[in-house]
C-alpha positions as CSV (number, residue, x, y, z in Angstrom):
1,X,-189.4,-102.6,-103.8
2,X,-192.3,-102.3,-105.7
3,X,-193.8,-99.0,-107.1
4,X,-197.3,-98.5,-107.8
5,X,-197.9,-97.8,-111.7
6,X,-200.0,-94.5,-110.8
7,X,-197.4,-93.1,-108.8
8,X,-194.4,-93.9,-111.6
9,X,-196.8,-92.2,-114.3
10,X,-197.5,-89.2,-112.0
11,X,-193.7,-88.8,-111.3
12,X,-192.9,-88.8,-114.8
13,X,-195.5,-86.4,-115.8
14,X,-194.4,-83.8,-113.0
15,X,-190.8,-84.2,-114.2
16,X,-191.9,-83.6,-118.0
17,X,-193.8,-80.4,-116.9
18,X,-190.9,-79.2,-114.9
19,X,-188.3,-79.8,-117.9
20,X,-190.7,-78.2,-120.5
21,X,-191.4,-75.4,-118.2
22,X,-187.7,-74.7,-117.6
23,X,-187.3,-74.6,-121.4
24,X,-190.0,-72.2,-122.1
25,X,-188.4,-69.3,-120.4
26,X,-185.3,-69.3,-122.7
27,X,-185.4,-67.6,-126.1
28,X,-189.1,-66.5,-125.7
29,X,-190.2,-64.3,-128.5
30,X,-191.1,-60.9,-127.5
31,X,-193.8,-59.8,-129.8
32,X,-193.3,-57.1,-132.1
33,X,-189.4,-56.7,-131.6
34,X,-188.4,-58.1,-135.2
35,X,-186.1,-56.0,-137.3
36,X,-188.4,-55.0,-140.3
37,X,-186.4,-56.8,-143.1
38,X,-189.2,-56.0,-145.5
39,X,-188.5,-52.5,-145.2
40,X,-185.5,-50.6,-147.2
41,X,-183.6,-48.1,-145.8
42,X,-185.5,-44.9,-147.5
43,X,-182.6,-42.4,-146.9
44,X,-179.8,-41.5,-144.6
45,X,-180.4,-38.5,-142.3
46,X,-177.6,-36.0,-141.4
47,X,-177.9,-37.0,-137.8
48,X,-174.6,-38.4,-136.2
49,X,-174.7,-41.0,-133.3
50,X,-171.9,-40.7,-131.1
51,X,-171.1,-43.2,-128.3
52,X,-169.9,-42.5,-124.9
53,X,-169.0,-46.2,-123.4
54,X,-172.7,-47.1,-122.3
55,X,-174.9,-44.2,-124.1
56,X,-175.1,-42.9,-127.1
57,X,-176.1,-39.2,-128.3
58,X,-177.9,-37.8,-131.2
59,X,-178.9,-34.1,-132.1
60,X,-181.4,-33.5,-134.9
61,X,-179.3,-31.3,-137.1
62,X,-181.8,-31.6,-140.1
63,X,-184.4,-29.1,-141.1
64,X,-187.4,-31.4,-140.0
65,X,-188.4,-32.9,-136.8
66,X,-187.8,-36.6,-136.6
67,X,-191.1,-38.3,-135.5
68,X,-191.4,-41.0,-132.8
69,X,-190.8,-44.7,-133.7
70,X,-188.3,-47.4,-132.9
71,X,-184.4,-47.0,-133.0
72,X,-182.8,-50.0,-134.1
73,X,-179.1,-50.6,-133.7
74,X,-176.9,-53.3,-135.3
75,X,-180.3,-54.5,-137.2
76,X,-181.0,-56.5,-133.7
77,X,-181.7,-54.3,-130.7
78,X,-184.3,-51.9,-130.4
79,X,-186.0,-49.2,-128.1
80,X,-188.6,-46.9,-128.3
81,X,-187.7,-43.5,-130.0
82,X,-189.5,-40.6,-128.7
83,X,-188.9,-38.3,-131.7
84,X,-186.4,-35.3,-131.9
85,X,-187.4,-31.7,-132.8
86,X,-185.3,-29.3,-134.9
87,X,-182.0,-28.6,-133.1
88,X,-183.0,-31.4,-130.0
89,X,-180.5,-33.5,-128.6
90,X,-180.9,-36.8,-126.8
91,X,-178.7,-39.1,-124.8
92,X,-179.9,-42.8,-124.5
93,X,-178.7,-45.6,-122.3
94,X,-177.5,-48.6,-124.4
95,X,-178.6,-50.9,-121.6
96,X,-182.1,-50.0,-122.6
97,X,-181.8,-51.9,-126.2
98,X,-183.0,-55.1,-126.2
99,X,-183.5,-57.9,-128.8
100,X,-186.4,-60.2,-129.4
101,X,-185.3,-62.4,-126.7
102,X,-185.2,-59.6,-124.0
103,X,-181.1,-59.8,-124.2
104,X,-179.6,-56.4,-123.6
105,X,-177.2,-54.9,-126.0
106,X,-173.7,-55.5,-124.4
107,X,-172.8,-51.8,-123.5
108,X,-169.6,-52.5,-121.5
109,X,-168.9,-50.4,-118.7
110,X,-166.8,-50.5,-115.3
111,X,-168.5,-53.4,-114.2
112,X,-169.0,-55.6,-117.3
113,X,-167.9,-59.1,-117.7
114,X,-168.0,-59.5,-121.1
115,X,-166.7,-57.1,-123.9
116,X,-169.0,-54.6,-125.3
117,X,-170.9,-54.9,-128.6
118,X,-169.7,-52.9,-131.4
119,X,-172.1,-50.2,-132.7
120,X,-172.0,-50.2,-136.3
121,X,-175.6,-49.4,-137.5
122,X,-178.3,-47.1,-136.2
123,X,-181.7,-46.7,-138.0
124,X,-185.0,-45.2,-137.1
125,X,-188.2,-47.1,-137.9
126,X,-191.1,-44.5,-138.2
127,X,-194.2,-43.9,-140.6
128,X,-193.4,-47.2,-142.3
129,X,-189.9,-46.4,-143.3
130,X,-186.5,-46.7,-142.1
131,X,-184.1,-43.8,-141.9
132,X,-180.5,-44.3,-141.5
133,X,-178.4,-42.3,-139.1
134,X,-174.6,-41.6,-139.2
135,X,-172.7,-43.7,-136.6
136,X,-169.6,-42.1,-135.5
137,X,-167.0,-44.8,-134.1
138,X,-164.6,-43.8,-131.5
139,X,-161.9,-46.2,-130.0
140,X,-163.4,-49.5,-131.8
141,X,-166.9,-49.1,-130.3
């Protein structure tokens, strides 16, 4: 069987494009979602982060409002943070936290096939600084 050279070249080019296209989707960076390693944590706020399986709750027990920014967990996963007025509470779904590759924080839950990630650090990035939060661990999560 004889194959025309143009047909063989076209087949190889199509195969290469398909392979490269399949690889491009994996590990794609989401612009702007890198942890701000250049920033040092300015201070730790008197705000406790408590986890209830797949959610976290925060209450602003400080004397000042906390401005909007980004809420980082474990220096890897992030979501937008709407800010908190004095005395205000908020509950956030851990599934909404994503890394720069668009992978979710493994929050666990009834249908989870993988063990949940441990929550060990929470910080708010706002106004060019990192503000630490107090993570209260319960039951190893």
